[in-house]
FIDRENSE-745872 format. One record per residue (C-alpha): residue number from 1; residue in one letter; x, y, z. Coordinates in nm, 4 decimals. Layout:
% residues N
n | res | xx | yy | zz
NUM | A | X | Y | Z $
...
% end
This chain:
% residues 134
n | res | xx | yy | zz
1 | M | 0.7492 | -1.6394 | 1.3752 $
2 | S | 0.7282 | -1.3848 | 1.6541 $
3 | T | 0.7608 | -1.0161 | 1.5820 $
4 | G | 0.8128 | -0.9145 | 1.9440 $
5 | M | 0.5104 | -0.6873 | 1.8942 $
6 | S | 0.1625 | -0.7250 | 2.0397 $
7 | A | -0.1455 | -0.7222 | 1.8172 $
8 | E | -0.2130 | -0.3642 | 1.9282 $
9 | E | 0.1447 | -0.2608 | 1.8441 $
10 | L | 0.1170 | -0.4229 | 1.4992 $
11 | H | -0.2139 | -0.2449 | 1.4412 $
12 | D | -0.0560 | 0.0898 | 1.5349 $
13 | F | 0.2496 | 0.0073 | 1.3203 $
14 | Y | 0.0198 | -0.0400 | 1.0196 $
15 | L | -0.1695 | 0.2837 | 1.0870 $
16 | R | 0.1639 | 0.4713 | 1.0950 $
17 | Y | 0.2678 | 0.3045 | 0.7673 $
18 | V | -0.0494 | 0.4151 | 0.5869 $
19 | E | -0.0087 | 0.7627 | 0.7354 $
20 | L | 0.3484 | 0.7697 | 0.5957 $
21 | A | 0.2118 | 0.6799 | 0.2508 $
22 | N | -0.0597 | 0.9452 | 0.2652 $
23 | K | 0.1953 | 1.2091 | 0.3714 $
24 | R | 0.4432 | 1.0912 | 0.1027 $
25 | D | 0.7087 | 1.0573 | 0.3752 $
26 | F | 0.8857 | 0.7767 | 0.1878 $
27 | D | 1.2287 | 0.8630 | 0.3320 $
28 | R | 1.1104 | 0.6939 | 0.6521 $
29 | M | 1.0362 | 0.3615 | 0.4800 $
30 | D | 1.3368 | 0.1987 | 0.6496 $
31 | E | 1.1344 | 0.2126 | 0.9734 $
32 | F | 0.8711 | -0.0100 | 0.8125 $
33 | A | 1.0372 | -0.2391 | 0.5577 $
34 | H | 1.3439 | -0.4608 | 0.5457 $
35 | D | 1.6208 | -0.3952 | 0.2913 $
36 | E | 1.4580 | -0.6652 | 0.0775 $
37 | V | 1.0843 | -0.7296 | 0.0757 $
38 | I | 0.8806 | -0.9893 | -0.1100 $
39 | V | 0.6110 | -0.7883 | -0.2936 $
40 | N | 0.3412 | -0.9922 | -0.4686 $
41 | G | 0.5760 | -1.2902 | -0.4777 $
42 | S | 0.8881 | -1.1135 | -0.6097 $
43 | P | 1.1866 | -0.9976 | -0.4056 $
44 | V | 1.2436 | -0.6231 | -0.4351 $
45 | S | 1.4717 | -0.3818 | -0.2574 $
46 | R | 1.3231 | -0.1264 | -0.0219 $
47 | D | 1.4257 | 0.1405 | -0.2755 $
48 | E | 1.2281 | -0.0406 | -0.5470 $
49 | M | 0.9317 | -0.0591 | -0.3105 $
50 | V | 0.9534 | 0.3167 | -0.2572 $
51 | G | 0.9696 | 0.3459 | -0.6370 $
52 | F | 0.6314 | 0.1684 | -0.6584 $
53 | F | 0.4845 | 0.4279 | -0.4214 $
54 | R | 0.6371 | 0.7117 | -0.6230 $
55 | Y | 0.4954 | 0.5636 | -0.9450 $
56 | H | 0.1452 | 0.5544 | -0.7946 $
57 | T | 0.1651 | 0.9010 | -0.6387 $
58 | T | 0.3122 | 1.0592 | -0.9528 $
59 | A | 0.0332 | 0.9163 | -1.1680 $
60 | V | -0.2274 | 1.0066 | -0.9041 $
61 | P | -0.0871 | 1.3022 | -0.7051 $
62 | D | -0.3873 | 1.3176 | -0.4709 $
63 | L | -0.3930 | 0.9394 | -0.4145 $
64 | H | -0.5212 | 0.8687 | -0.0649 $
65 | W | -0.5427 | 0.5368 | 0.1158 $
66 | E | -0.8287 | 0.5101 | 0.3650 $
67 | I | -0.8273 | 0.2082 | 0.5925 $
68 | Q | -1.1622 | 0.0303 | 0.6160 $
69 | Y | -1.0414 | -0.2377 | 0.8538 $
70 | V | -0.7285 | -0.4095 | 0.9807 $
71 | I | -0.6982 | -0.7643 | 1.1117 $
72 | V | -0.3883 | -0.8773 | 1.3002 $
73 | E | -0.3100 | -1.2435 | 1.3613 $
74 | G | 0.0305 | -1.3484 | 1.4881 $
75 | N | 0.2870 | -1.1765 | 1.2659 $
76 | R | 0.0357 | -1.1119 | 0.9859 $
77 | I | -0.1754 | -0.8095 | 0.8995 $
78 | A | -0.4712 | -0.8064 | 0.6598 $
79 | S | -0.6321 | -0.4818 | 0.5522 $
80 | R | -0.9038 | -0.3488 | 0.3271 $
81 | L | -0.8559 | 0.0043 | 0.2026 $
82 | I | -1.0346 | 0.2443 | -0.0279 $
83 | D | -0.7981 | 0.4217 | -0.2682 $
84 | T | -0.9188 | 0.7574 | -0.4008 $
85 | G | -0.7723 | 1.0157 | -0.6339 $
86 | T | -0.7641 | 1.1575 | -0.9841 $
87 | P | -0.5078 | 1.0095 | -1.2251 $
88 | V | -0.3156 | 1.2709 | -1.4267 $
89 | Q | -0.1051 | 1.0279 | -1.6308 $
90 | E | -0.1295 | 0.6667 | -1.7416 $
91 | W | -0.1701 | 0.4459 | -1.4359 $
92 | N | -0.1725 | 0.0670 | -1.4341 $
93 | G | -0.2367 | 0.0699 | -1.8082 $
94 | N | -0.5255 | 0.3174 | -1.7850 $
95 | V | -0.5259 | 0.6560 | -1.9567 $
96 | P | -0.6387 | 0.9493 | -1.7411 $
97 | T | -0.9747 | 1.0953 | -1.8360 $
98 | G | -1.0135 | 1.3612 | -1.5673 $
99 | A | -1.2389 | 1.1262 | -1.3719 $
100 | S | -1.1697 | 1.0603 | -1.0058 $
101 | I | -1.1577 | 0.7038 | -0.8800 $
102 | S | -1.2557 | 0.5243 | -0.5617 $
103 | I | -1.1465 | 0.1611 | -0.5642 $
104 | A | -1.1048 | -0.1168 | -0.3113 $
105 | E | -0.7618 | -0.2528 | -0.2225 $
106 | T | -0.6905 | -0.5642 | -0.0211 $
107 | A | -0.3466 | -0.6057 | 0.1330 $
108 | F | -0.1697 | -0.8755 | 0.3336 $
109 | Y | 0.1593 | -0.8397 | 0.5179 $
110 | E | 0.4023 | -1.0532 | 0.7160 $
111 | I | 0.6134 | -0.8804 | 0.9777 $
112 | E | 0.9595 | -1.0040 | 1.0710 $
113 | D | 1.1743 | -0.8363 | 1.3362 $
114 | G | 0.9377 | -0.5398 | 1.3547 $
115 | R | 0.9270 | -0.4584 | 0.9809 $
116 | F | 0.7490 | -0.5760 | 0.6678 $
117 | K | 0.9097 | -0.8787 | 0.5062 $
118 | V | 0.6271 | -0.9978 | 0.2777 $
119 | M | 0.3555 | -0.7843 | 0.1154 $
120 | W | 0.0668 | -0.8767 | -0.1139 $
121 | Y | -0.1771 | -0.6206 | -0.2486 $
122 | M | -0.4597 | -0.6252 | -0.5000 $
123 | M | -0.6526 | -0.3283 | -0.6352 $
124 | D | -0.9916 | -0.3602 | -0.8028 $
125 | A | -0.8669 | -0.3182 | -1.1606 $
126 | D | -1.2148 | -0.3619 | -1.3134 $
127 | A | -1.3581 | -0.0791 | -1.1016 $
128 | L | -1.0594 | 0.1377 | -1.1964 $
129 | R | -1.1183 | 0.0805 | -1.5698 $
130 | Q | -1.4941 | 0.1375 | -1.5395 $
131 | Q | -1.4564 | 0.4583 | -1.3410 $
132 | L | -1.2011 | 0.6030 | -1.5821 $
133 | A | -1.4181 | 0.5073 | -1.8796 $
134 | G | -1.6994 | 0.7164 | -1.7340 $
% end
């Protein structure tokens, strides 16, 4: 399926999306995601998707996503990121210990009509547990 966007435009689109997340500018999510998005295999509303971001950034207020690389092929984007921050409340089943974390995240996206339609992401849960355990 064509997005009407070049590989360079999709790359820039993704950079702007991660910048939005790092700035907590979630009110602009309609520029990036359809009303309904498939996230890790389940349909969710854009508002629910924003809720996921708010959950993560409430538990880890200084959460920062740093892009390691981005690959664009057709209407798909693949990315590896490093997520850093210090959890202040339970996060993904882990109790905060005051320790900061730095974990890998891998994400895959499908773009339809210039916005995300399908998203898959995986964080290194073992590294998260180990780093919080000290």
